[in-house]
N, C-alpha and C positions, 0 to 999 in steps of 0.2 A: 511601491518600490521599497526594497529593503533599506532600512536605516544604515547609512554607511559612515563609519568613523575610521580615522587613520590607524593603520596597523603597523606593527614593527617592520621596518623596511627590510631588515636582514632576513626575517622569516619569509616575507613575501618574495624577495628575490630568489631565495632558495627554492621555494615552491615553483616559481615561474621557470627556473632553470630545469627542474626535474620535468615539468610538463613539456618544455620545449624539446627535451632529449628524446621523448617518445620511448620506443622499445629499445632496450639496451642488450648488450651481450650478457652471458650467464653470470660472470663475475660481478658486473655492474648491477645486474638485477638483484643479486643478493644484498648488495649495499643499499640499493633503492628500496627494497622491501622493508628495511628497517625504518624508512621514512614514511612509507605509505600508511594510511590510517587503518585501524580496525574498523569494520562496518557492522553495526548492530541494527537490524530492522525489526521493529516491534509492530506487528500487524494485528489489529483488532478485527472482529467479525461482526458485521451489522451494527457498528457503533455510529450513531448519527452525530451531526454537527452540534446539536444542542444537548448531547448526552454527557458532556464533560463539564466540570466545574468552571473551566476557563470561559465557556460559552453559556453559563447560567444553568448547567445541569444540576439535578438533584443529588446524584451520586457524589460521594467524597472522592476526588481525584487529585490529591495534592502532588503526587509524583508525576503524573501526566502534565498537570499545569506547570510544574516546575521546569519541564523541558522548554516551554515557551519563554519563561523568564530567563532561562540560561542559554537560549539559542534563538532561533528564528521561527516565526509562524508563517506558513504558506497559506495566505487567506483565499487563494483561488486554486486549490488543488482538486482535480477531477479524477474520480475513479469510474468504474462501470457499474451498472445497476445490480449486478449479481456477482457472487463470489468468483466463479471460474473465469469469466472474462477478465476481471481485474488481475487475477493471479497470472494469467497467460500474458497480459500486457506488461506487467511488471518484470517478468522473467525474460521476455523476448524483445521488448522494445517495439513490438508491432501491434497493430490493432487486431484484436482477437477475431473479428469478422473474417480475416484472411484465412483463419483455420476453421471457420464454421462454428466458433465458440461464441454463442450469443446468450445462452441460458446457463443456469446452474447445471453442471454435467451430472448425469446419472450413471449407474453402473454399466449400462450397455454402451455408453458413448465412448468413442475412440479417444477424444481429448487432444492433448498437445502432441503434435507430430514429433517423431523421434529425430534426433540428430540436429535440431535447430541450435544456432548460437544462442546462448543464454547468459544472463548475468553471472551466475555461479560458475559456469564453464569458463567464461572469459577471465574471471578473477582467479580461478584455480590455475589456469595456464600461466598466470603472472606470479604464482607462488603462494596464493592465499589458501588457507584451510577453509573449506566451505561446509557449512552445517545448517540443516533445517530441522527445526523443532516445531511440532504441531500439525496443523491441517495442510493437506496437499490439494485434493479436490481438482485434479487436472486430468482425470480420465483413466480408463482401463488400460490404455496402451502405453502409458508413460509412468515413470517412477522417479522420485527425486534422485536416486543413485545413478539413473541413466540420463539425468539432465544437468549434471555438473556438481551435485552435492557429494561430498565425501562421506557424510554421515546423515542419517535420518532417524528421528525418534518422534513418533506420533501416529496419525491415522490418515488413510487415503481418501475416504469418502466425504460426503457433504456435511455429516453431523454424527455425533455420538452422544450417548448418555454420559454425563459428566463424571459419574462414579463407577459405572460398570464398564464403560468404554465399548459398549455394543452399539451397532448400527440399527436401523429400523427393522432389519430382518432378525435381530436378536443375536447376531454373530459378533464376536469380538473383533474390532477394527483397531488394533493397537500393536505397534511393532517397533522393533529396533533393527534398522538396516535389512529389512525384508523378512525378518523372522517374527512371527506373532508371539507376543509375550502377555502374561497375565500380571497386572499390577493393581494394587488398591490405592485409592486416593482421588481427590478432586483434580480434574484434568488441568485446570489453570495453575494449580500449585505444583503439580508434577512437571509441567513444562518449565516453570520457574526453577524447580530443583535441578532439572537437567541442564538448564542454561548456566546456573551458578556453578555446577560441577565442571562443565566444559570450560568456563572462563578461568576457574581456579586451576585447572589442569592444562591449560593452553600452553603450547610450545611457543615460547617467547621469541624463537628465531624466525617465525613467520607471522604475517598479519592474518587476521581471521575475518571471514564474512559469516555472520551468524544471523539467520532469519528465524524469528520466533512468531509463528502464525497461530495465535491464540484462537480458540473457538468461541470465546466469550465476546459479546453476550448473545450469541446465536442460539436459536431453539435447539433442543428442548431446555426450557428454563430450569435451572437448579443452582442453588447457592448454599454455602455453609450457613447453618442456623445462626451462628453468632454474627454474621454479616447482615442477615435479614433483620435481626433484632435491632439494628441501628436505625431502622426506618419504620417505627411503630405506627406512624400516622398514615402510611400508605396501605392500599389494599394488598392482599397476599401476593397476587400476580405482579403488581407494580413493584412491591418491595423486593421480590425475588430478582427481577431483572436489574433493578438499581443495585442490589447487593452483588450481583455478578460483575457489574462494572467496578464497584468498590474493591472486590477481590482481585479483579484484573489489575487495578491500580496498585494494590499491595504487592502483587507478583512482580510488576514492573519496578517498583521501588526496591525490592530485594535484588533484582538484577543490576540496577544502577548502583546500588550500594556495593555490590561485588566488584564492579568496575573500579570504584573508588578505592576499595581495599587492596586491589591488585595494582594500583598505580596506573590505571589505564584511561582515566577520564580525559586527559588532555588530548590524546591522540586516538580517540575513538569517535567516529561519526555515528551518532545515534539518530535514527529516524523513526518516528511514531506516526501511524496513519491507520485508516480504516479501509476495508475492502469495498464498501458501499454504504449507502445511507441506512438508517434504522428502519425496521419494519414498523407497522402501525403501533406497536407497543412502545416504541422509543420516541426520541425527540429529535426532529430535524429543524426545529425553529431556528431562524426565521424563514426558512425555505419551504417552498411548496412541494408536496409529494413525498414519497417514501421509497424504500427498497423496491427495485423492479421498474422504476420510472426514470426517464431522462429529465424530468423536472429536477431542479437543483437539490431537492431533498433526497433524491435517490443517488446522486453522483458527486455532489459538492460536500466533501468530508474533511474532518480535521487532518492536518499534516504538520508536524513539528520536527525540526532538525536541530541537533546540538552537536557542535564540535568546537570545544573551547579554543583550540589552537588557531582556528580559522574563522569563526563566526562570532560577531559581537552579540553579547547577551541582550535580550529584549528587542531583537530586530523584527521587522515585518517585511514580508515579500509579497507584493501584489501581482507579480508575474504569473500568468496562467501556466500551470504545470499539470501534466496528465500522467496517468499510470504508465503509458508507454514511454514517457520521458525518463523514468527512473533508471532503466538499464544504462543508457548513455550518460546520464547525469552522475550516477554513483561511480561509474568507471572514470568519468572526467574528474571527479573529486580526488581520485587516487593519483592523478598525474599520468595515467596510462593513456595511450592512444587506442582508438577503436577503429580497426580497419574497415569494418562493414557498416559504419554509421550511416552512410548515404543510402544504404539498403533498408534502413529502419524507418518507421513512422515517427518514432520519438527522436528528440534532439537533446543535446547536453544543456541543461538549464543551470548548471552549477554557478556560472558567473552571476546570474541573477540572485541565486540563493546566498552566495557568499558576499558579493560586492555591491548588490543592488543595481547591477547593470541591466537595464530594461532591454529585452530582446523582442524585436518585432517578429513574431512567429507566423503571422498571416493566419488565414482561416485554419481551424483545427476541429477534429471530429471525435465525438464519443458516440460510437455506433454499435448497439447490440441489436435486438429485434427492432427497437425504435432508435432514431438517430437524432443527435443534437449537434448542430454545426454552429461554432462560435466564430465571429469575425468582428474584431474590435468591440464596439459597444453592443453588438447584436447577437442574438441567439435564435436560430431557426430550428424548429422541431418538425420532424416528419415521422408519423407513427406507422406501425406495421400495416394499418388499414388504409393509409394514404392521407390521413388528416394532417394538416399543417398549422403551425402556430409561429408567431414572431414576437419576441420580447426585446426591449431595450434593457439588457440584463444589468448594466452598471447602475442605471437609475432605478430599475425595478427588479432587484434580486429575488423578491418574493413571487415574481411572475404572476402578478395580479392583473396585468393589462395586456391582452393579446392585440397586437397592432397589425395583424395580417391584412385587414381590410383598409387600414389607414396608410400603410406603407407598401403598396403593391409592387413598386419597382424594386425595393430592397428584398422583399420576399422572393420575387421572381429571380433576381440575381443569385441569391443564396441557394434557392432550390436547384438552379442550373448547375451551380458549383457542386452541390451535394450529389447530383446525378452523375457528374463526371467522376467524382471520387468513388462512388459505389460501383462503377463499371469494373474496377479491379477486384471486387469481392465476389466470392461464390454466393449463390442464393442463400439467404438466411434460412436456417432450419425452421420448421413449423413450431409454433408456440407450444410449450408444454401445458398439459392440463393443469388447472389450479391445484394448489396443495403443496405439500412438502415433497422433496427437499427444495429449498430456495437458497 
């Protein structure tokens, strides 16, 4: 549970009043927007729990680690095993199985359906400027500009070369607002440059929602030589990946420094997280498994939140939070109401993050091709092939002891519950052949 300390009463009452008012008329909305926070989401790609310094990682990550010291760490945040399902869940508040998104999408895949309520669309309707920098990877039939973002700078596919910005077919996948552009530079640093410029040029009359979806440290591995040189005792391959995380941390540090320079630290909610666990080249320790798996190593990832006006520094939140919770949670943090929340799979977990208010969420599901159902102390896994496993996840976070034969009644109850939940899903698409993209 989040560490809770007394806050300034006047500030809390003001926030509570704004939240209670819900949606206001246009004149009041203008006044309210001045009180709503800016929101900055920093999303890493394939960064494992054990990849950051905070959790014993080799890479130097002082800026990422500082977010935990200055805010709250969510110790039980769950993403999905692959990029695309996590991104769909974050934007829509729904389990991506509902859209048939269970793998990393490829060029021929339709992806995110058009016209869905999304986090940026909802914030935009409340007066936010909405901007996406970096990786999209939500299919051929969708585009950030059609999903609620005012501006987009980055690439649409699963992966690019960090310097040439080309996809696997050799074509440039790099654009600004739908128009392909040619630019030189390391993608991680170009994304930081764009974010710094946007923050410096931001219209202070409106709050902003800025999501920066870095591609680091996703394949294909590449890092500036000066960063690789910091890790001379590692193999070339290992040094490159660690250097990518180091460069990512440097980029994040530049963005956070710009917030400070513009006087925006106090009323900017910053969230740092990863889209899934690391692949086998990374570190998911102490968890079992890796990217692509519903073992903890594939889905239990770092998540840090800083908002100095509202969150006590150095807090810990043990409340389970999922990718589909982020839409209603971030909207809830602004004080806005969400008319369709009952239609979502996610729920507003902001009270847990801010005040340490434990919420009994009941059973919750992370379901891609394989499924993981959590219920209090228990985690039930059902694979695509029908294999089942049961873990007492609080006592055994490393999933070393499968209790499926020792606790048949619990396993039967959870499997029945999972079967009911899956009835509302379309059939899962067949598994992709092994290999890239992932």
